[in-house]
TISE-23823 format. One record per atom (N, C-alpha, C): x, y, z negated; residue in one letter; atom name. Coordinates in pm, 1 decimal. Last residue first. Layout:
<pts>
+----------+----------+----------+--------+-------+
|       px |       py |       pz | residu | atome |
+----------+----------+----------+--------+-------+
|        X |        Y |        Z |      A |    CA |
...
+----------+----------+----------+--------+-------+
</pts>
This chain:
<pts>
+----------+----------+----------+--------+-------+
|       px |       py |       pz | residu | atome |
+----------+----------+----------+--------+-------+
|  -2150.7 |     21.9 |  -2713.2 |      X |     N |
|  -2211.3 |     61.8 |  -2590.3 |      X |    CA |
|  -2326.0 |      6.8 |  -2560.3 |      X |     C |
|  -2030.4 |    -93.4 |  -2958.4 |      X |     N |
|  -2130.4 |     48.8 |  -2947.3 |      X |    CA |
|  -2161.8 |     88.7 |  -2826.2 |      X |     C |
|  -1884.9 |   -291.8 |  -2868.3 |      X |     N |
|  -2021.5 |   -325.7 |  -2928.4 |      X |    CA |
|  -2118.8 |   -203.8 |  -2949.4 |      X |     C |
|  -1744.6 |   -231.5 |  -2534.8 |      X |     N |
|  -1731.9 |   -232.2 |  -2683.0 |      X |    CA |
|  -1866.4 |   -253.3 |  -2740.6 |      X |     C |
|  -1656.1 |   -354.3 |  -2247.7 |      X |     N |
|  -1744.3 |   -260.3 |  -2329.1 |      X |    CA |
|  -1743.7 |   -301.5 |  -2455.6 |      X |     C |
|  -1307.8 |   -396.4 |  -2151.7 |      X |     N |
|  -1443.6 |   -461.2 |  -2169.3 |      X |    CA |
|  -1519.8 |   -359.2 |  -2258.3 |      X |     C |
|  -1150.7 |   -153.6 |  -1930.7 |      X |     N |
|  -1164.0 |   -236.6 |  -2037.0 |      X |    CA |
|  -1297.0 |   -284.0 |  -2056.5 |      X |     C |
|  -1092.3 |     -7.6 |  -1700.3 |      X |     N |
|  -1129.6 |     57.7 |  -1825.8 |      X |    CA |
|  -1140.6 |    -22.2 |  -1946.0 |      X |     C |
|   -978.5 |   -194.3 |  -1521.3 |      X |     N |
|   -915.7 |    -73.6 |  -1532.2 |      X |    CA |
|   -971.3 |     20.1 |  -1669.9 |      X |     C |
|  -1172.7 |   -385.3 |  -1509.0 |      X |     N |
|  -1048.9 |   -403.1 |  -1578.9 |      X |    CA |
|   -959.6 |   -259.4 |  -1614.9 |      X |     C |
|  -1501.7 |   -346.2 |  -1549.2 |      X |     N |
|  -1403.4 |   -284.0 |  -1466.1 |      X |    CA |
|  -1258.2 |   -324.0 |  -1547.7 |      X |     C |
|  -1667.4 |   -665.6 |  -1598.7 |      X |     N |
|  -1637.6 |   -505.3 |  -1642.1 |      X |    CA |
|  -1539.9 |   -466.7 |  -1533.3 |      X |     C |
|  -1690.9 |   -904.0 |  -1540.3 |      X |     N |
|  -1826.3 |   -831.6 |  -1599.3 |      X |    CA |
|  -1782.0 |   -720.6 |  -1625.9 |      X |     C |
|  -1507.9 |  -1063.0 |  -1377.4 |      X |     N |
|  -1485.3 |  -1009.9 |  -1534.1 |      X |    CA |
|  -1596.8 |   -976.3 |  -1595.0 |      X |     C |
|  -1624.9 |  -1084.7 |  -1131.6 |      X |     N |
|  -1552.6 |  -1196.3 |  -1197.4 |      X |    CA |
|  -1547.2 |  -1166.0 |  -1354.5 |      X |     C |
|  -1696.0 |   -789.5 |  -1069.4 |      X |     N |
|  -1817.6 |   -916.1 |  -1073.9 |      X |    CA |
|  -1760.0 |  -1032.6 |  -1146.6 |      X |     C |
|  -1447.9 |   -690.6 |  -1085.8 |      X |     N |
|  -1569.7 |   -640.1 |  -1174.0 |      X |    CA |
|  -1661.3 |   -746.1 |  -1179.9 |      X |     C |
|  -1317.5 |   -793.4 |   -873.4 |      X |     N |
|  -1241.5 |   -820.7 |  -1037.0 |      X |    CA |
|  -1377.7 |   -770.9 |  -1118.4 |      X |     C |
|  -1464.8 |   -740.9 |   -684.7 |      X |     N |
|  -1456.3 |   -857.4 |   -679.4 |      X |    CA |
|  -1411.9 |   -903.4 |   -844.9 |      X |     C |
|  -1414.9 |   -464.6 |   -672.2 |      X |     N |
|  -1542.1 |   -500.5 |   -705.3 |      X |    CA |
|  -1540.1 |   -660.3 |   -720.9 |      X |     C |
|  -1147.9 |   -458.3 |   -599.4 |      X |     N |
|  -1160.7 |   -414.3 |   -737.5 |      X |    CA |
|  -1302.6 |   -449.5 |   -778.3 |      X |     C |
|  -1147.6 |   -580.0 |   -350.4 |      X |     N |
|  -1084.7 |   -641.1 |   -464.0 |      X |    CA |
|  -1104.6 |   -595.3 |   -594.4 |      X |     C |
|  -1281.8 |   -385.1 |   -207.5 |      X |     N |
|  -1342.3 |   -508.1 |   -226.5 |      X |    CA |
|  -1286.1 |   -583.2 |   -335.5 |      X |     C |
|  -1085.8 |   -164.3 |   -237.5 |      X |     N |
|  -1222.3 |   -160.3 |   -296.4 |      X |    CA |
|  -1286.1 |   -298.4 |   -306.6 |      X |     C |
|   -862.9 |   -267.6 |   -108.9 |      X |     N |
|   -844.5 |   -251.6 |   -256.9 |      X |    CA |
|   -988.9 |   -232.1 |   -314.3 |      X |     C |
|   -994.6 |   -299.0 |    162.7 |      X |     N |
|   -946.4 |   -431.9 |     87.9 |      X |    CA |
|   -931.3 |   -403.8 |    -61.5 |      X |     C |
|  -1020.0 |    -26.0 |    208.2 |      X |     N |
|  -1123.9 |    -85.7 |    184.2 |      X |    CA |
|  -1118.0 |   -243.9 |    138.9 |      X |     C |
|   -745.1 |     48.9 |    230.4 |      X |     N |
|   -853.7 |     93.7 |    108.5 |      X |    CA |
|   -955.3 |     16.9 |    100.5 |      X |     C |
|   -661.9 |    -83.3 |    444.9 |      X |     N |
|   -615.8 |   -126.5 |    323.0 |      X |    CA |
|   -691.6 |    -71.0 |    208.4 |      X |     C |
|   -821.0 |     42.0 |    628.2 |      X |     N |
|   -840.0 |   -106.1 |    610.1 |      X |    CA |
|   -769.6 |   -145.7 |    473.3 |      X |     C |
|   -717.9 |    299.9 |    632.2 |      X |     N |
|   -873.2 |    288.2 |    582.7 |      X |    CA |
|   -878.0 |    143.0 |    570.7 |      X |     C |
|   -442.4 |    252.5 |    700.0 |      X |     N |
|   -477.4 |    296.2 |    577.7 |      X |    CA |
|   -629.5 |    279.9 |    532.2 |      X |     C |
|   -503.8 |    178.5 |    969.5 |      X |     N |
|   -437.8 |     78.8 |    886.8 |      X |    CA |
|   -471.0 |    110.3 |    739.8 |      X |     C |
|   -606.5 |    409.0 |   1073.4 |      X |     N |
|   -700.1 |    293.1 |   1081.4 |      X |    CA |
|   -632.7 |    187.6 |    991.8 |      X |     C |
|   -397.1 |    571.6 |   1042.7 |      X |     N |
|   -525.6 |    606.4 |    961.0 |      X |    CA |
|   -586.4 |    501.2 |    965.4 |      X |     C |
|   -218.8 |    465.9 |   1228.8 |      X |     N |
|   -181.9 |    467.2 |   1096.9 |      X |    CA |
|   -308.4 |    484.5 |    991.8 |      X |     C |
|   -370.0 |    490.3 |   1469.7 |      X |     N |
|   -341.0 |    354.5 |   1414.8 |      X |    CA |
|   -297.8 |    379.3 |   1291.0 |      X |     C |
|   -353.6 |    795.0 |   1452.7 |      X |     N |
|   -489.2 |    727.8 |   1457.9 |      X |    CA |
|   -460.5 |    593.1 |   1415.6 |      X |     C |
|    -79.4 |    841.3 |   1498.3 |      X |     N |
|   -138.6 |    889.0 |   1359.0 |      X |    CA |
|   -305.5 |    802.9 |   1347.8 |      X |     C |
|     72.7 |    533.9 |   1634.1 |      X |     N |
|      3.6 |    668.4 |   1649.8 |      X |    CA |
|    -50.6 |    718.7 |   1511.5 |      X |     C |
|    369.1 |    361.4 |   1523.5 |      X |     N |
|    214.1 |    366.5 |   1542.8 |      X |    CA |
|    188.1 |    508.1 |   1551.8 |      X |     C |
|    612.1 |    360.1 |   1458.9 |      X |     N |
|    599.0 |    361.0 |   1617.2 |      X |    CA |
|    459.4 |    386.0 |   1652.4 |      X |     C |
|    654.8 |    385.4 |   1207.0 |      X |     N |
|    656.0 |    503.8 |   1270.0 |      X |    CA |
|    628.0 |    498.7 |   1403.0 |      X |     C |
|    617.4 |    106.4 |   1158.3 |      X |     N |
|    473.7 |    189.6 |   1105.9 |      X |    CA |
|    516.6 |    324.4 |   1184.3 |      X |     C |
|    862.8 |      1.6 |   1255.5 |      X |     N |
|    728.1 |    -45.3 |   1305.3 |      X |    CA |
|    590.7 |     59.9 |   1291.9 |      X |     C |
|   1050.5 |    126.5 |   1083.9 |      X |     N |
|   1017.6 |    145.7 |   1226.5 |      X |    CA |
|    904.4 |    119.9 |   1290.1 |      X |     C |
|    963.2 |    -10.7 |    841.9 |      X |     N |
|    949.0 |    135.0 |    857.7 |      X |    CA |
|    945.6 |    184.8 |   1006.2 |      X |     C |
|   1022.5 |   -250.8 |    891.2 |      X |     N |
|    887.4 |   -234.2 |    867.4 |      X |    CA |
|    859.6 |    -81.0 |    881.8 |      X |     C |
|   1299.1 |   -239.6 |    914.0 |      X |     N |
|   1206.0 |   -278.0 |   1031.6 |      X |    CA |
|   1068.7 |   -248.0 |   1027.4 |      X |     C |
|   1364.8 |   -149.9 |    678.4 |      X |     N |
|   1375.1 |    -55.5 |    776.5 |      X |    CA |
|   1287.3 |    -99.3 |    895.6 |      X |     C |
|   1305.9 |   -227.3 |    382.2 |      X |     N |
|   1274.1 |   -317.1 |    492.7 |      X |    CA |
|   1242.0 |   -204.1 |    608.8 |      X |     C |
|   1578.4 |   -173.0 |    149.3 |      X |     N |
|   1480.8 |   -140.6 |    221.4 |      X |    CA |
|   1442.9 |   -189.5 |    349.7 |      X |     C |
|   1827.7 |   -267.3 |     52.5 |      X |     N |
|   1711.3 |   -347.0 |     34.7 |      X |    CA |
|   1587.2 |   -298.8 |     88.3 |      X |     C |
|   2058.3 |   -104.2 |     63.8 |      X |     N |
|   1966.8 |    -98.4 |    -71.3 |      X |    CA |
|   1846.7 |   -168.5 |    -80.9 |      X |     C |
|   2120.3 |   -163.6 |    301.4 |      X |     N |
|   2198.6 |   -213.9 |    216.3 |      X |    CA |
|   2123.5 |   -193.1 |     87.0 |      X |     C |
|   1926.0 |    -11.3 |    441.5 |      X |     N |
|   1930.9 |   -164.6 |    455.1 |      X |    CA |
|   2012.2 |   -229.4 |    344.8 |      X |     C |
|   2004.4 |    239.0 |    365.1 |      X |     N |
|   1874.7 |    193.5 |    324.0 |      X |    CA |
|   1864.8 |     49.4 |    336.8 |      X |     C |
|   2251.0 |    257.2 |    498.4 |      X |     N |
|   2250.5 |    265.6 |    357.2 |      X |    CA |
|   2119.1 |    207.1 |    290.7 |      X |     C |
|   2172.6 |    252.7 |    773.1 |      X |     N |
|   2230.0 |    121.0 |    709.0 |      X |    CA |
|   2249.7 |    123.7 |    557.3 |      X |     C |
|   2049.6 |    506.9 |    769.5 |      X |     N |
|   1973.6 |    374.6 |    802.9 |      X |    CA |
|   2038.9 |    248.2 |    750.5 |      X |     C |
|   2231.8 |    653.0 |    727.3 |      X |     N |
|   2134.9 |    671.3 |    622.2 |      X |    CA |
|   2051.8 |    532.1 |    663.1 |      X |     C |
|   2394.9 |    621.1 |    955.0 |      X |     N |
|   2454.0 |    596.4 |    810.0 |      X |    CA |
|   2348.8 |    569.4 |    706.6 |      X |     C |
|   2239.0 |    697.9 |   1143.4 |      X |     N |
|   2271.9 |    557.5 |   1144.0 |      X |    CA |
|   2313.7 |    525.6 |   1016.2 |      X |     C |
|   2225.5 |    994.5 |   1103.7 |      X |     N |
|   2101.7 |    906.7 |   1072.7 |      X |    CA |
|   2143.8 |    739.5 |   1072.7 |      X |     C |
|   2487.5 |   1039.3 |   1132.0 |      X |     N |
|   2435.2 |   1074.2 |   1008.0 |      X |    CA |
|   2319.5 |    970.1 |    977.9 |      X |     C |
|   2499.8 |    998.2 |   1417.5 |      X |     N |
|   2570.6 |    897.3 |   1322.3 |      X |    CA |
|   2528.5 |    923.0 |   1188.1 |      X |     C |
|   2172.8 |    974.1 |   1559.8 |      X |     N |
|   2286.7 |   1065.6 |   1539.5 |      X |    CA |
|   2372.5 |    971.7 |   1435.4 |      X |     C |
|   2001.9 |    759.2 |   1777.6 |      X |     N |
|   2017.5 |    817.8 |   1668.0 |      X |    CA |
|   2159.0 |    881.8 |   1632.9 |      X |     C |
+----------+----------+----------+--------+-------+
</pts>
């Protein structure tokens, strides 16, 4: 890495950014990154459905009102 890149990397570390995680993610191929994204998206969908099943409504929208 060039000096400017190293300075930016060190500044990021000092600011609390997990550059090791960034470095790992950048080491993945585009296909691997898409696979990880799809896995995370599926988890979010499953958690959202679990919330709806638990609360009986979509917490993002709020409970149904009497007029519904």
